[in-house]
C-alpha positions in Angstrom: 51.5 -190.0 -24.8 51.2 -186.9 -27.0 54.7 -187.6 -28.5 53.6 -191.1 -29.4 50.5 -189.8 -31.2 52.6 -187.2 -33.0 55.1 -189.9 -34.2 52.3 -192.3 -35.2 50.5 -189.5 -37.1 53.7 -188.6 -38.9 54.4 -192.2 -39.8 50.8 -192.7 -41.1 51.0 -189.6 -43.2 54.3 -190.5 -44.7 53.1 -194.1 -45.4 50.1 -192.6 -47.2 52.2 -190.4 -49.3 54.6 -193.3 -50.2 51.7 -195.6 -51.2 50.3 -193.1 -53.7 53.6 -192.4 -55.4 53.5 -192.9 -59.2 56.3 -193.2 -61.6 56.6 -189.9 -63.5 59.9 -190.5 -65.2 61.9 -193.4 -66.5 65.5 -194.4 -67.0 65.8 -196.7 -70.0 69.0 -198.5 -71.0 69.6 -201.0 -73.7 72.3 -202.8 -75.6 72.7 -201.6 -79.2 70.6 -204.5 -80.5 68.2 -204.1 -77.6 68.6 -207.8 -76.6 69.2 -206.6 -73.0 67.2 -203.8 -71.5 66.8 -202.0 -68.2 63.7 -199.9 -67.2 63.6 -198.0 -63.9 60.5 -196.0 -63.0 61.4 -192.8 -61.2 59.6 -190.5 -58.9 59.9 -186.7 -59.4 61.7 -185.7 -56.2 65.1 -184.0 -55.8 66.8 -187.4 -55.0 67.2 -190.6 -57.0 63.9 -192.3 -56.3 63.3 -195.6 -58.1 59.7 -196.8 -57.8 60.1 -200.0 -59.8 62.3 -201.7 -62.3 62.8 -204.5 -64.9 65.8 -206.1 -66.4 65.4 -208.3 -69.5 67.9 -210.5 -71.3 67.2 -213.2 -73.9 67.3 -215.8 -71.1 65.6 -214.2 -68.1 63.5 -211.4 -66.8 63.9 -209.8 -63.3 61.2 -207.3 -62.1 59.9 -205.6 -59.0 56.4 -206.5 -60.3 57.0 -210.2 -59.9 59.4 -209.6 -56.9 62.4 -211.2 -58.5 64.0 -207.8 -57.8 63.6 -207.0 -54.1 64.9 -203.5 -54.0 66.5 -200.8 -56.2 68.9 -198.3 -54.7 71.0 -195.7 -56.3 72.9 -192.5 -56.5 73.3 -189.8 -59.1 75.3 -186.7 -59.6 76.0 -184.4 -62.6 78.3 -187.1 -64.2 77.0 -190.5 -63.3 74.1 -192.7 -62.1 74.9 -195.8 -60.0 72.1 -198.3 -59.4 72.1 -201.6 -57.5 69.3 -204.2 -57.8 68.9 -206.8 -55.1 67.3 -210.3 -55.0 63.8 -210.9 -53.6 65.2 -211.3 -50.1 67.2 -208.1 -50.4 70.3 -210.1 -49.3 72.4 -210.1 -52.4 73.0 -207.7 -55.3 71.9 -209.4 -58.5 72.8 -206.5 -60.9 74.6 -203.2 -61.1 74.0 -200.4 -63.6 76.7 -197.7 -64.0 75.9 -194.9 -66.3 78.0 -191.9 -67.2 76.3 -188.8 -68.5 77.6 -185.6 -70.2 76.1 -182.3 -71.2 77.9 -180.0 -73.5 76.3 -177.0 -75.3 73.1 -178.5 -76.8 74.4 -182.1 -76.6 73.5 -184.8 -74.0 74.7 -188.4 -73.9 74.2 -191.3 -71.4 76.0 -194.7 -71.7 77.3 -197.3 -69.3 77.6 -200.9 -68.2 75.0 -203.3 -66.9 76.5 -206.1 -64.8 74.2 -209.1 -64.0 76.0 -211.1 -61.4 76.8 -214.6 -62.7 75.4 -213.8 -66.1 77.5 -211.2 -67.8 78.3 -207.5 -68.5 76.7 -205.4 -71.2 77.5 -202.0 -72.7 74.3 -200.0 -72.7 73.0 -196.7 -74.2 70.5 -194.9 -71.9 67.8 -192.3 -72.2 65.6 -190.6 -69.6 66.0 -189.6 -66.1 
């Protein structure tokens, strides 16, 4: 019985911490003419922690706010950021963002490709993180 209470307490505390999470950073990527954009709100933890996102094209908008994006998962290291966006049922990947980043002396650059399944692929320049 005591173990069950401990587990329940831990789950409730964790749920409370997750519900109060606020985006404190952002990854922003756009085509050169800014006709296609990607915004990902990030939490400040030592792992890639997307808290919300939005993809805009001239023809459509997908967002975690209106639940047309069901989830965002990703991975980053010193050289790249890889992000997958799923549909509202979290069954299919609707978009992939692949960003490469480089640091050299005082210089920093981020650029990559946004692939929207069934719509197209776009070269993007990124900022943030």
